[in-house]
C-alpha positions, 0 to 999 in steps of 0.5 A: 447375915443379910447375904443369905436372905438376898441370895434366897430372894434372888434365887426364887425370883430367877427360878420361879418363872422356870417352874411355872413355864413347865406347866404351860401348855400350847394347843392348836385348837380352841380351849373349848374343843380340847378333850383329853383322849385315852391313849392305847399305845406309846409311840416311840419313833416315827420314820418318814420317807417322803418325796415332794412334787411341788409343781403337782402339789403332791407328797408321796412316801411311807411312814413307819410308826414304832410303838409299845401297847399300853394295854394287853389287847390293842386290836386297832389304832387310829392316827388323827391329825389336824387338816 
């Protein structure tokens, strides 16, 4: 009879951190600068063909994005990243 409460307690003790870890977010910017942006497309695949020239400090290549529009009319797409 006492085995069931101990099992439940140990189960909660072991699995509660996993449930909490799924809601944790990591950002590269300060929390004050984060503003959720509205998404107009869902990017499903990024294909990069890159060549590096370390002595010159140059990266050359092409990038192909595959995406699905989330709205009926998408006439432009802005890709933003950190500098």
